[in-house]
N, C-alpha and C positions, 0 to 999 in steps of 0.2 A: 584080617579080612573084614571089610565093611559089610554090615547088614544090607540086604537087598534094597530096602526102602531108602536108607541113607545114601547108598550108591546111586540110586535112581535120582534122588533129589540133587546130589552134587552134579551129576551129569546134566540133568535138566537145567539147573541154574547156570552151568557153563554155557550150554547152548543158548539160553536166553540172553546171557551177557554178550554173546557173539552175534546177537540179532538174528538168531535162527529159531523163530518161534515154533515152526512145524517140527523140528527135531526135538525141541524141548517137550512138545506135546507127546511125541513118540516115546521119549524117555519116561515121562510120567505114566503113559499108558502101559508101558512094559513092566512097571512095578507090580508085583504080585499083590492083588487086592485081598487075597485070603490071608496073607501074612499079617500078624498083629504087630503093628509098628509103634503104636502110641500116638496120642493126639498131636504132639508136636510135629512128628514126621508127616502124619496124614495132613495136617494143616499146611505144612511147607509144600507138599506136593500139590495140594489144592490151590495154594497161592500162585505157584508157578503156572499151573494150568489156567488160572484166571488171567494172569498177566500175559501169557502167551496168546490166549484167546482174544484179549483186547487188541494185541498187536496185529492180528490177522482180521480183525473186524467181526469176530463171532461174539456179538454182545450177549446173546442168550446163554451161551456156554460159559462166558466170563461171569455173568450174573449168578448162574447156578453154582459155579465153583466158589465164588466169594460168599454166597449165601450159605453153603455148607460149612465154610470156615466159621461164619457167624454162629452157626448152630453148635460147632465144636468149641470155639473159643470166642465168646462174646466180647472179650477184652481186646481183641484185635480190631480196633476202631477203623483202621484204614480199610480192612476187608469189608466191614459193615457198610462204610460209605461207598466203596467201589461196587458192592452188590447193588445198591440203590441206583447209582449212576448208570451202570450197565443195563439194569432193568429198564430205566427210563429211555435209554437209547433203543432198546428193543421195541418199546411202545412207539417211539417216534418213527421207527422203520415201518411198523405196521400201518401208521397213519398215511404213509406215502404209497401204500399198495394200490394198484390199479383196480378199478371197479368195472366189471363187465355188465353191460346192460343189454337187455333183449330189444332188438330194433325191428324185428319182423317175425313172421311165422316160418317154420321149417316146412318145406314141401317134401313129401315122401318120394323117394327115387323108385321109378318103375323097375321091377325085376325083369331081367332079360329072359327071353323065352328059352326053355331048356330044349325044345325041339328045334334043331337046326337043320333039318332035312329039306 
């Protein structure tokens, strides 16, 4: 029988290879976070989370996952590069945010009379 983290990583990797990123994220999320799996399995689950998040356009989640890998395994240079790239995409998205400007004063609405007799 496979350990829970290994089983979740295999399942998530299979979903990702079938281009089912949301199912891959569900499989990663179902892995018991309290279980001590070791840095390699944790990094594998985070890598899958990052790759799946990239596919659905969730740049912030991808940057976070790849950044946590960099903290665990600084020798995974691909994860370090992808963390930076996804963070940059997050910043680009905030540059395109709409800005609301005040164009006039708000007028108070008159309260209706409670006495309707």
